[in-house]
N, C-alpha and C positions, 0 to 999 in steps of 0.2 A: 504494500499499500504506499502510495506517495504521500509525503508530508505536505502540509499546506504550502510551505515554501516552494516545494517542487511543483505545485499545481497552480502556477501563475497563468491562468487561462489567457489573460490579456497579452502577456508577453508571448505566449505560444501563438496566438492569432497574429500578432504583429510580425513575428518571424515568418509565418506562413504567408505573408502578404496581405493581411487584413487591413482595411482602411475603414475609418468611421464614415458613416453615411451623413453627409451635410444636413439633410432634412431632419435627421434624428437630433443632431447637435442644435440646430435652430429651435426645434421643438423643446428640447431640454432647457434652453436659454429662456424661452417664453414661459415655461412652467415655473422656473425659479424666479424670474422677474415678477410674474403675477403673484406668487407666494409672498414676495417682498413688497407688494403693493402697487406695482406698475399697471397702469391701465390707460386707455385713451383719455379719460377724464383727469387722470393724475399721472402723466408720464414721469418716471424718475430716472430713466436711462436713455440718453440720446441715441446710442447705438441700437438699443432695442426698438425705440420708436422708428428709426430708419429701416430696420429689419421688417417691422410690422407693415410698413408702407411700401415695401419692396424697392427701396431706393438703392442705388448703386453707391459704391464707395465714394465716387466723385460727387454725386449728389449729396451724400452725407457730409463731405467736406465743404461743399458749397453752402450748406446751411450755415455753418459757422462763419464763413466769409461774409455772407449776407448780414447776419447779425452784427458782426464787427463793423461793417460799413454803416449800418443804421446807427450804431453806438458812436461812431466817429462824427456823425452828422446830427447828433442829438440836440444840439443847440437850436436846430431848426425845429419847427412844430412837428411832432410825430403823433400819429394816431393809429388806431387799429387798422383802418382801411388802407392807409398808405403802406404799413408794414405788410399786410396781407397781399397787396398788389405787388410789392417788391418780391416777396417770397414766391408767388405764383409765376412772375415773369422769369425769375432766375431758376426755379425748380418746378417745371410744369407737372412733374409727377405728383405734386401735392394738390393738384386741382380738385381731386375727389374729396378733400377734407371739408367738413363744415366749419362754420365760424368758431364753435366751441373747441374743436380740435386744434384750429390755428391758434386760438388764445392759449390753450394748454401748451402748445409747442413754444410760443413766445415766452411763457412763464418758465418752462423747463430750461431754455437756453439762458434766460436772464438770471436764473437761480444758480446755474452751474458754471457758465462760461462768460457771460457778459453782464457783470454787476452794474454797469452804467445804465442798463435798462431795467434793473430790478424794481425801482420805485414805480416807474411807468407800468410794469407788468403786474405788480401787486395792487395798484390802486385804480387803474383805468380800464381794466378789462372785465369788470364785474358783469356787465350786461351781455357778455359773450360766453360766460361760463355755462357749463352743463347745469341744467335745472332738474331737480328731483321733484317728484310729486309731493304736493303739500307745501312747497315754497313759493 
């Protein structure tokens, strides 16, 4: 009988040419992130948001560029509509998102990467937030 140390199934499969299925890895990432609280109403991981929207790596990077550009020009008047327009111009793959999802995306990037937009994101996007019954 082999000891547990000798029965390293993962190592055996890697040696035999086993590769992980990318769909299974993505599914595992979604399960873990949902367990931690990630949702479209409250995204907490930019990369998981990008995965859920089928964005390419280039589009994921472009999101950050767009938010940095908005932050550099924050002395100009900014509002939800202008940010949404800029996002959709630069990343057409986001066009299927409703206003609540766009507002959640703005809050996510303001909270994690672009603190210059934090005050705007937390105080001026209330009308675009997801509403639950009874509110």
